[in-house]
C-alpha positions in Angstrom: -21.8 -13.2 -8.0 -20.0 -14.1 -11.2 -16.7 -15.0 -12.6 -16.8 -13.7 -16.2 -16.4 -16.5 -18.7 -13.2 -16.3 -20.7 -12.7 -17.2 -24.3 -9.5 -17.5 -26.2 -9.2 -15.2 -29.2 -6.5 -15.5 -31.8 -6.0 -12.9 -34.6 -3.8 -13.5 -37.6 -3.3 -10.3 -39.6 -0.9 -8.6 -42.0 2.1 -7.0 -40.6 1.3 -3.7 -42.2 -1.7 -3.5 -39.8 0.3 -4.5 -36.8 0.8 -1.1 -35.2 -2.9 0.0 -35.7 -4.2 -3.3 -34.4 -2.0 -3.3 -31.3 -2.9 0.3 -30.5 -6.6 -0.4 -30.8 -6.3 -3.5 -28.6 -4.4 -1.5 -26.1 -7.1 1.2 -26.2 -9.9 -1.4 -25.7 -8.0 -3.0 -22.7 -10.1 -6.2 -22.7 -7.5 -8.8 -23.9 -4.8 -10.5 -21.9 -2.0 -11.6 -24.2 -1.2 -15.2 -23.9 0.4 -17.0 -26.8 0.1 -20.7 -27.5 2.4 -21.0 -30.5 5.6 -22.8 -29.7 8.8 -20.7 -29.6 10.5 -23.3 -31.8 7.9 -22.9 -34.7 9.9 -22.4 -37.9 7.2 -20.3 -39.6 6.8 -17.7 -36.8 9.5 -15.9 -35.0 9.6 -13.2 -32.3 11.1 -9.8 -32.6 13.7 -8.6 -30.2 12.2 -5.4 -28.9 14.3 -5.2 -25.8 16.3 -2.2 -26.8 13.3 -0.2 -28.0 11.3 -1.1 -24.9 14.2 -0.1 -22.6 14.6 3.2 -24.5 10.9 4.0 -24.0 11.2 3.0 -20.3 14.2 5.3 -20.0 12.4 8.2 -21.6 9.3 7.6 -19.3 11.6 7.6 -16.3 13.4 10.8 -17.4 10.0 12.6 -17.8 8.9 11.3 -14.4 12.1 12.6 -12.9 11.6 16.0 -14.6 8.0 16.1 -13.1 9.4 15.3 -9.7 12.0 18.0 -9.9 9.4 20.6 -11.0 7.4 19.6 -7.9 10.5 20.2 -5.8 11.4 23.6 -7.4 7.8 24.8 -7.8 5.7 22.8 -5.2 2.0 22.8 -5.5 0.1 22.7 -2.3 -2.3 19.9 -2.1 -5.0 18.9 0.4 -4.7 15.8 2.5 -7.3 14.2 0.2 -5.7 15.1 -3.1 -4.4 11.5 -3.5 -8.0 10.4 -3.8 -8.7 12.5 -6.9 -7.4 9.8 -9.2 -5.9 10.5 -12.6 -6.8 13.5 -14.7 -9.0 12.9 -17.8 -7.6 14.7 -20.9 -9.0 15.0 -24.4 -7.5 13.0 -27.2 -6.6 16.3 -29.1 -4.7 17.5 -26.1 -2.8 14.2 -25.9 -2.0 14.3 -29.6 -0.6 17.8 -29.2 1.8 16.6 -26.6 2.9 13.7 -28.8 3.5 16.1 -31.7 5.7 18.2 -29.3 7.6 15.3 -27.9 11.0 16.3 -29.3 10.5 19.8 -27.9 9.4 18.3 -24.5 12.3 16.0 -24.5 14.6 19.0 -24.7 12.7 20.5 -21.7 13.2 17.3 -19.8 17.0 17.4 -20.7 17.1 21.1 -19.7 15.5 20.5 -16.3 17.8 17.6 -15.5 20.9 19.6 -16.7 19.9 22.6 -14.5 19.3 20.3 -11.5 22.7 18.6 -12.1 24.3 22.1 -12.4 22.7 23.1 -9.1 24.0 20.0 -7.4 27.5 20.8 -8.7 27.3 24.4 -7.4 26.1 23.1 -4.0 29.0 20.6 -3.9 31.5 23.4 -4.7 29.9 25.6 -2.0 30.3 22.8 0.5 33.9 22.3 -0.6 34.6 26.0 -0.2 32.9 26.1 3.2 35.1 23.2 4.4 38.2 25.1 3.1 37.2 28.2 5.0 36.7 26.1 8.1 40.1 24.6 7.7 41.7 28.1 7.2 39.9 29.8 10.1 42.6 28.9 12.6 45.3 30.5 10.4 43.5 33.8 9.8 46.0 35.8 11.8 48.9 34.5 9.8 50.2 37.5 7.8 52.0 35.6 5.1 50.9 32.9 2.6 50.9 29.4 4.1 53.5 28.3 1.4 55.8 31.2 2.3 59.4 30.1 1.5 61.1 32.4 3.9 64.3 34.3 3.0 67.6 33.2 1.6 68.7 31.8 4.9 65.5 31.2 6.9 62.4 29.1 6.4 58.9 28.7 8.0 57.3 25.6 9.4 53.5 25.6 9.8 51.9 22.9 11.9 49.3 21.7 14.3 50.2 20.6 17.8 48.2 19.1 20.7 45.8 21.4 22.6 47.4 23.2 25.5 50.9 23.4 24.0 52.5 26.8 25.0 55.5 28.7 23.5 57.6 27.7 26.5 57.0 24.1 25.7 57.9 24.6 22.1 61.2 26.4 22.9 61.9 23.8 25.7 61.5 20.9 23.2 63.7 22.6 20.6 66.4 23.4 23.3 66.3 19.8 24.5 66.5 18.1 21.1 68.3 20.6 18.8 70.5 22.6 21.2 72.9 23.6 18.6 70.4 25.4 16.4 71.3 28.8 15.1 68.1 30.4 16.4 64.3 29.7 16.4 61.3 32.1 16.4 58.0 30.3 17.3 54.5 31.9 17.2 51.1 30.5 18.3 48.7 31.5 15.5 45.6 30.3 17.3 44.4 27.6 19.7 41.2 25.7 20.4 40.1 22.8 22.6 41.5 20.3 20.2 44.7 21.8 18.7 47.3 24.5 18.8 48.4 26.1 15.5 51.9 27.2 15.4 54.4 28.9 13.0 58.1 28.3 13.6 60.9 30.2 11.8 64.4 28.8 11.7 67.6 28.6 9.6 66.9 26.9 6.3 69.7 24.4 6.9 68.2 23.3 10.2 64.5 22.9 9.0 64.7 19.1 9.0 66.2 18.9 12.5 63.6 21.4 13.9 60.7 19.6 12.3 61.9 16.2 13.6 62.2 17.7 17.1 58.7 19.1 17.0 57.2 15.9 15.7 58.2 14.3 19.0 55.8 16.7 20.7 52.9 15.9 18.2 53.7 18.4 15.5 52.0 17.7 12.1 51.8 19.8 8.9 48.4 21.2 7.8 46.5 19.0 5.4 46.0 21.9 3.0 48.5 24.6 2.1 47.3 27.8 0.4 49.5 30.1 -1.7 47.8 33.2 -0.4 47.5 34.9 3.0 44.7 33.0 4.8 42.5 36.0 5.4 42.8 37.0 1.7 42.0 33.4 0.6 38.9 33.3 2.9 37.7 36.6 1.5 38.0 35.2 -2.0 36.2 32.0 -1.2 33.3 33.9 0.4 33.0 36.0 -2.7 33.0 32.8 -4.7 30.4 31.3 -2.5 28.1 34.3 -2.9 28.6 34.0 -6.7 27.7 30.4 -6.7 24.6 31.1 -4.5 23.5 33.6 -7.0 24.0 31.1 -9.7 21.9 28.6 -7.8 19.1 31.2 -7.4 19.2 31.8 -11.2 19.1 28.0 -11.8 16.0 27.7 -9.6 14.3 30.6 -11.4 15.1 28.9 -14.8 13.6 25.6 -13.6 10.5 27.4 -12.2 10.1 29.1 -15.6 9.8 25.6 -17.1 7.0 24.6 -14.8 4.5 25.6 -17.4 5.4 22.3 -19.2 4.6 20.2 -16.1 1.3 18.8 -17.3 2.6 18.2 -20.8 5.6 16.3 -19.3 3.1 14.1 -17.3 1.4 13.2 -20.6 4.7 12.6 -22.2 5.8 10.2 -19.5 2.5 8.3 -19.9 3.0 8.3 -23.7 6.4 6.6 -23.4 5.1 4.3 -20.7 2.3 3.1 -23.0 4.8 2.7 -25.9 7.0 0.6 -23.7 4.1 -1.7 -22.9 3.2 -2.0 -26.6 6.8 -3.0 -27.5 6.8 -5.5 -24.7 3.8 -7.1 -26.2 5.3 -6.7 -29.7 8.3 -8.8 -28.5 5.9 -11.6 -27.5 3.8 -12.0 -30.6 4.9 -14.6 -33.2 5.5 -13.1 -36.7 6.3 -14.4 -40.2 7.5 -12.5 -43.2 4.1 -10.8 -43.9 1.8 -11.8 -41.0 1.6 -11.8 -37.3 -0.5 -13.7 -34.7 -1.7 -12.3 -31.4 -3.6 -14.6 -29.0 -5.0 -14.2 -25.5 -8.0 -14.3 -23.2 -11.0 -12.0 -23.5 -14.1 -12.0 -21.3 -17.0 -13.4 -23.4 -19.1 -10.2 -22.9 -16.3 -8.2 -24.6 -15.7 -10.5 -27.5 -18.0 -8.5 -29.9 -15.7 -5.5 -29.3 -12.7 -7.4 -30.6 -14.8 -8.8 -33.5 -15.8 -5.3 -34.5 -12.1 -4.3 -34.4 -11.1 -7.2 -36.6 -13.6 -6.4 -39.3 -11.7 -3.1 -39.9 -8.6 -5.0 -41.1 -7.8 -8.0 -43.4 -7.4 -10.6 -40.7 -8.6 -14.0 -39.5 -10.3 -14.1 -36.1 -10.5 -17.4 -34.2 -12.7 -17.7 -31.1 -12.6 -20.8 -29.0 -13.7 -21.9 -25.5 -11.1 -22.3 -22.8 -9.9 -26.0 -22.6 -10.3 -28.1 -19.6 -6.6 -28.3 -18.9 -6.1 -24.5 -19.4 -6.3 -22.2 -16.5 -7.8 -18.9 -17.6 -7.4 -15.6 -15.7 -10.1 -14.5 -13.3 -12.2 -11.4 -13.7 -15.1 -10.7 -11.3 -18.3 -8.9 -12.0 -20.6 -8.0 -9.2 -23.3 -5.4 -8.5 -22.6 -2.0 -6.8 -23.1 -3.5 -3.3 -21.0 -6.6 -3.7 -18.2 -5.1 -5.8 -16.8 -3.3 -2.7 -15.9 -6.6 -1.2 -13.9 -7.8 -4.1 -10.8 -6.4 -2.5 -11.4 -8.5 0.6 -11.8 -11.6 -1.6 -8.7 -10.8 -3.6 -6.7 -10.4 -0.4 -7.4 -14.1 0.3 -7.3 -15.3 -3.3 -9.4 -15.1 -6.4 -11.5 -18.1 -7.3 -9.6 -21.1 -8.6 -10.6 -23.3 -11.5 -14.1 -24.6 -11.0 -14.8 -22.5 -8.0 -17.7 -19.9 -7.7 -17.3 -16.2 -6.9 -18.5 -15.9 -3.2 -18.2 -12.1 -3.2 -22.0 -11.4 -3.1 -22.8 -13.7 -0.3 -19.6 -12.8 1.6 -20.5 -9.1 1.2 -23.8 -9.6 3.0 -22.2 -11.4 5.9 -19.3 -9.0 5.9 -21.4 -5.9 6.2 -23.8 -7.6 8.7 -21.0 -8.7 11.0 -18.9 -5.5 10.7 -21.9 -3.4 11.8 -22.5 -5.7 14.7 -18.9 -5.4 15.9 -18.8 -1.6 15.7 -22.5 -1.2 16.8 -22.8 2.5 17.4 -25.3 4.5 15.4 -23.3 7.7 15.5 -20.1 6.0 14.4 -22.0 4.3 11.6 -23.5 7.6 10.4 -20.0 9.2 10.5 -18.4 6.4 8.5 -21.2 6.2 6.0 -21.5 9.9 5.4 -17.7 10.4 5.1 -17.4 7.5 2.6 -20.4 8.7 0.6 -19.0 12.3 0.4 -15.6 11.1 -0.7 -17.2 8.9 -3.4 -19.2 11.8 -4.7 -16.4 14.4 -4.5 -13.7 12.1 -6.1 -15.5 10.2 -8.8 -12.2 9.3 -10.6 -10.4 7.8 -7.6 -8.5 4.6 -8.1 -10.6 1.4 -8.6 -9.2 -0.3 -5.4 -9.8 2.8 -3.3 -13.2 3.3 -4.7 -14.2 -0.3 -3.9 -12.9 0.1 -0.3 -15.0 3.2 0.3 -18.0 1.6 -1.2 -17.6 -1.3 1.2 -17.2 0.9 4.2 -20.2 3.0 3.1 -22.4 -0.1 3.5 -20.6 -1.1 6.7 -21.4 2.3 8.1 -25.1 1.8 7.3 -25.0 -1.6 9.0 -23.3 0.0 12.0 -26.0 2.6 12.1 -28.7 -0.2 12.0 -27.1 -2.1 14.8 -26.5 1.0 16.8 -30.2 1.8 16.7 -31.1 -1.7 17.7 -28.6 -1.6 20.6 -29.3 2.0 21.6 -25.7 3.3 21.1 -25.2 6.9 20.1 -21.6 7.8 21.0 -22.1 5.3 23.7 -24.4 6.8 26.4 -23.6 10.4 25.3 -27.3 11.4 25.3 -27.8 10.2 28.9 -24.6 11.9 30.1 -25.1 15.2 28.4 -28.7 15.5 29.6 -27.9 14.4 33.2 -24.8 16.6 33.6 -25.6 19.7 31.6 -29.4 19.8 31.5 -30.1 18.5 35.0 -32.6 15.9 33.8 -31.5 12.6 32.3 -33.1 11.5 29.1 -32.0 8.8 26.8 -32.8 6.9 23.6 -34.0 3.4 24.3 -32.6 0.5 22.4 -34.9 -0.7 19.8 -34.0 -4.3 20.7 -31.7 -4.5 23.8 -28.6 -2.9 25.3 -25.6 -5.3 25.1 -24.1 -3.8 28.2 -27.2 -4.7 30.2 -27.6 -8.2 28.7 -24.3 -9.5 27.4 -25.2 -13.1 27.5 -28.1 -12.5 25.1 -25.7 -10.9 22.7 -23.4 -13.9 23.0 -26.2 -16.3 22.1 -27.2 -14.3 19.0 -23.5 -14.0 18.1 -23.3 -17.9 18.1 -26.5 -18.1 16.2 -25.2 -15.8 13.5 -22.0 -17.7 13.4 -23.9 -21.0 12.9 -25.9 -19.4 10.0 -22.6 -18.1 8.5 -20.9 -21.5 8.7 -23.9 -23.4 7.4 -24.1 -21.0 4.5 -20.5 -21.9 3.7 -21.3 -25.6 3.9 -24.3 -25.0 1.7 -22.1 -23.3 -1.0 -19.9 -26.4 -0.9 -23.0 -28.5 -1.5 -24.1 -26.2 -4.4 -20.7 -26.8 -6.1 -21.0 -30.5 -5.7 -24.4 -30.5 -7.3 -23.3 -28.2 -10.0 -20.4 -30.5 -10.9 -22.7 -33.6 -10.5 -20.7 -35.0 -7.6 -23.7 -36.4 -5.9 -21.8 -38.8 -3.6 -19.6 -35.9 -2.4 -22.8 -33.9 -1.8 -24.3 -36.7 0.3 -21.2 -37.6 2.3 -19.5 -34.3 2.7 -22.5 -32.0 3.0 -25.8 -33.8 3.9 -24.2 -36.0 6.6 -22.5 -33.0 8.2 -25.8 -31.1 8.2 -27.4 -34.1 9.8 -24.8 -34.4 12.5 -24.6 -30.7 13.3 -28.4 -30.1 13.3 -28.8 -33.2 15.5 -26.2 -31.9 18.0 -27.9 -28.4 18.0 -31.3 -30.0 18.7 -29.7 -31.9 21.6 -27.9 -28.9 23.0 -30.7 -26.3 23.0 -32.9 -28.0 25.7 -29.9 -28.7 27.9 -29.1 -27.0 31.2 -25.8 -25.8 29.8 -27.6 -23.8 27.0 -30.2 -22.6 29.5 -27.5 -21.2 31.9 -25.9 -19.3 29.0 -28.9 -18.0 27.3 -30.8 -17.3 30.5 -33.9 -19.0 29.0 -35.2 -22.5 28.9 -36.4 -24.1 25.6 -38.2 -27.4 25.7 -38.8 -29.4 22.5 -41.5 -32.0 22.1 -40.2 -35.5 22.6 -40.3 -36.4 18.9 -38.0 -33.4 18.2 -35.5 -34.7 20.8 -35.7 -38.1 19.2 -35.2 -36.6 15.8 -32.1 -34.7 17.0 -30.5 -37.9 18.4 -31.4 -39.8 15.2 -29.8 -37.1 13.0 -26.7 -37.0 15.1 -26.3 -40.8 15.0 -27.0 -41.1 11.3 -24.6 -38.2 10.6 -21.8 -39.6 12.8 -22.1 -43.1 11.5 -22.3 -41.9 7.9 -19.2 -39.7 8.3 -17.2 -42.6 9.8 -18.2 -45.0 7.0 -18.1 -42.6 4.1 -15.4 -40.0 4.6 -12.6 -42.3 3.7 -14.5 -43.8 0.8 -11.6 -43.3 -1.6 -9.6 -46.0 0.3 -10.3 -49.7 -0.5 -8.8 -50.8 2.8 -11.8 -51.0 5.2 -9.7 -50.4 8.3 -8.0 -47.4 6.9 -11.4 -46.2 5.6 -12.8 -46.3 9.1 -9.8 -44.6 10.6 -10.1 -41.8 8.1 -13.8 -41.5 8.8 -13.2 -41.3 12.6 -10.5 -38.7 12.0 -13.0 -36.6 9.9 -15.6 -37.0 12.6 -13.2 -35.5 15.1 -13.4 -32.4 13.0 -16.7 -31.7 14.9 -14.4 -30.1 17.5 -13.2 -27.7 14.7 -16.9 -26.7 14.2 -17.2 -26.0 17.8 -14.0 -23.8 17.7 -15.4 -22.0 14.7 -18.7 -21.2 16.4 -16.9 -20.0 19.5 -14.8 -17.6 17.2 -18.0 -15.6 16.7 -17.9 -14.6 20.4 -15.7 -11.8 19.0 -18.9 -10.2 17.9 -19.8 -9.9 21.6 -16.3 -8.8 22.6 -15.9 -6.0 20.0 -19.5 -4.8 20.3 -19.0 -4.4 24.1 -15.6 -2.8 23.7 -17.0 0.0 21.5 -19.8 0.8 24.0 -17.7 0.5 27.1 -14.9 2.7 25.8 -17.5 5.3 24.6 -19.1 5.3 27.9 -15.8 5.8 29.7 -15.0 8.7 27.4 -18.3 10.3 28.2 -17.7 9.9 31.9 -14.3 11.4 31.8 -15.5 14.4 29.8 -18.3 15.1 32.3 -16.0 15.3 35.3 -15.6 19.1 34.9 -19.4 19.6 35.6 -21.5 22.4 34.2 -19.0 25.2 34.4 -17.6 26.9 31.3 -14.4 25.0 31.9 -16.3 21.8 32.3 -18.1 22.4 29.0 -14.7 23.0 27.2 -13.3 19.9 28.8 -16.2 17.8 27.7 -16.0 19.0 24.2 -12.3 18.4 23.9 -12.5 14.9 25.5 -15.6 14.0 23.5 -14.1 14.9 20.1 -10.6 13.4 20.6 -11.9 10.4 22.7 -14.5 9.4 20.3 -12.3 9.9 17.2 -9.8 7.5 18.9 -12.5 5.0 19.8 -13.9 5.1 16.3 -10.5 4.6 14.7 -9.4 1.8 17.0 -12.6 -0.1 16.7 -12.9 0.4 13.0 -9.6 -1.3 12.7 -10.7 -4.1 15.1 -13.9 -4.6 13.2 -12.1 -4.7 9.9 -9.5 -7.2 11.0 -11.8 -9.6 12.8 -14.5 -9.5 10.1 -11.9 -10.4 7.6 -10.8 -13.3 9.9 -14.3 -14.7 10.1 -14.5 -14.7 6.3 -11.0 -16.1 5.7 -10.8 -18.8 8.3 -14.3 -19.8 9.3 -16.4 -19.1 6.2 -14.0 -19.8 3.4 -12.6 -22.8 5.3 -15.9 -24.6 4.6 -15.9 -24.5 0.8 -13.3 -22.1 -0.8 -9.6 -22.4 -1.6 -8.9 -19.6 -4.0 -5.7 -19.5 -6.0 -7.0 -17.9 -9.2 -4.8 -15.7 -11.4 -6.0 -12.1 -11.8 -7.0 -10.9 -15.3 -4.3 -8.6 -16.6 -5.3 -7.1 -19.8 -3.1 -5.3 -22.4 -4.1 -1.7 -21.8 -2.8 1.8 -21.4 -1.3 1.7 -17.9 -0.8 5.4 -17.4 0.4 7.1 -14.2 -0.9 10.7 -14.5 -3.8 10.9 -16.8 -6.4 8.9 -18.8 -7.1 9.8 -22.4 -10.7 10.4 -23.2 -11.3 8.6 -26.6 -13.3 10.6 -29.1 -14.6 7.5 -30.8 -15.4 4.1 -29.3 -15.4 0.8 -31.1 
C-alpha cells in the first residue's frame, strides 16, 4: 500500500551529449519530463521540432499502414486469445539491423502502398467498365455504332422511352405531331420493366421535328454514346476487365511476396514512433548555445539509476524534494495480490495530494465481497484456473490486462472458498445428477450453511460485513488525520462518529426488530445497554457541537452540526446497500438450480443425458457470465460509493514517464544501467 515518493531531478549537460542522454533516459523509462524554467528566459530557448516530429509520425503511420495491408493481402490466422500475447521481445541486434535497413524498408513501404493504390485504381476502372457494360446491354441488338450518322439524306435517333411504349404508339405520335414528314422507320431495340429503347430513322432535314415530337411522349437520348457497335464495345470491355483482373492478381502476388518484410516493418514503425516521442521531448527542453536542461519527476527508488547515467557524461545533476505547492504525478507500488486491484482504483481516481493508497485494503475487501456475491465453488474454480492458465501462457500480456487477470484469479479463489462454505457446486448439480441418473440422491453439505435454506442469516452477515467495511473506511480517515497531526479532526470527525454508530448498534442488537430479522435473540448485560446509550448520546451531542466548528457563529455552528448528524441516515443507507451480497449470492444459486432442473427433465434416457449435458454446459456458462458481470459491477459500487465515500476523493495524476512507447515489440537491452 504505497504511493511511490517522487523527487524532481534536473540535468544540465552539454548539447553534444543531448542525443545520447535523451536516448538513455527514454530507455530507462523512469522520468516524467516536466520543466520549471520560464518560457521567457533569455538564456534558454526551445527548439521548434514540430516538422521533424510530424515527419517521424508520418513515417510511423505509413509503416503501420503497410503492415495492415500485408495482413489484408497475406492474412495470418490467429487464435481468439492471440491478443493476450502482448508485444514481441526482440534482441537489440535485430532492432539495430532494422534501423540500418530503414531506407530499404521505406522503399518497401512505398512499394506496398503504391501497389495497393494501383489495385484500387484497377478495381475502380473495372467498376466503371462494368457500369458501362450494364448501360450498353439494352443496345446489344443494335447493328450499327450508337453515333451512326446515317446517310447523305437520312439520320438516326437513339433514345429511351417509358416502359410499355409500342411501335404503334411511336408511329401514332409522329403521325399526329409531324404529319408532313417524308418518312420514318422506327425500331424497338429492347424493352424492360422500366424503359423502352428505340431507334428511329428519318430524313436528315426533319431530325429536329421528329425528336421534338418524340419528346412529348417521354423520349430522351442515351446518357452515353459509343462510337462502336454495342456488342463489339461490350466484348472489348469484357476483355479489358479480364486484363485488369489479371493485373490485380499480379499486384496481389507482388504484395504477398513483400510479406517477408512484415516483422521488420513492425520494428520500423516502432523505431519512428520512438523517434517522434524523442523529438516531442526535445522540443520541450530549454537549450542555450552549448548546454541544455532537462527536468522532471522520478520515483525516489529509481533516482540511483539516473545518477548512474549522469556520471557517464559531463553534466550537473540536481535532486530536490517535491515542494508543498507542487502536485507530483502518482505511481503506485503494491504486492502481487494487491496490484491486481490497481485498475479498479484507477477507474475511480488515483490518490490525490496527501491521500494514502488504499489499494491493499480495498483488494482484501474486493476479493472477499466478490466471492460472496458469486459464491459457487465450481464457478470459482473455473475462473481461477482459467485466469491462472492465461497468466502462465501469456507472460507478456499488457500490464492492464495482466492486473485484471490477477484480480480475477484471487476473486475465483474467494468464490471457491465461499462456495464450499455455502455448499454450492454448479448450484445443486451433485444432488440432481445423483437423484436423476444414479437413483440415489447424495450431496455435498455446506461447510457453514446454505443461503437458499436460511436467507435471513446471510442478510445479517451481509450487513455485518458491510459495517466492518464502512468502519474500516472511517478508520483510514482517522489514520490520515493522525498522520497529518489533525487531532481535532480525528476526534470530531472519526471518534465521535465511532461512538455514535457503536452506540446505535449496541442499542439495535437486543431489539425485537433485530431479533425478527436475525431469527435469534441477543441479550446484553444492563451495563452494556447503558454504555450503548451513553456512546450514542455522547457521539450525537459531540457531532452537533463540533461538526460546524469552523464557523464562529454559534447558531450556524449548531445548524451545521445538526445537518451533519442527519448523515446517520446515509450510514443506514450504506449498510443496507450490502444487502446486494444476499441478492447476488441467492441469484447465482437459484439460477444454477433452475438450470439443473431444466436439464434433468429428459430423465435417464440417452436423449435425456444429451439434453442434460447441453443445458448444463450452456446454462451454467450463461449463469457464470451474467453473475460475473453482476459481481464485478456491484463490488465496484461498494468500493466507489460506500467505502471510498468515507475517506477517499482521488484526483491524482498518473505518472507518465518518457519511455519507448512501442506498438509491436519491446527491445531487449543487452546492457542495463
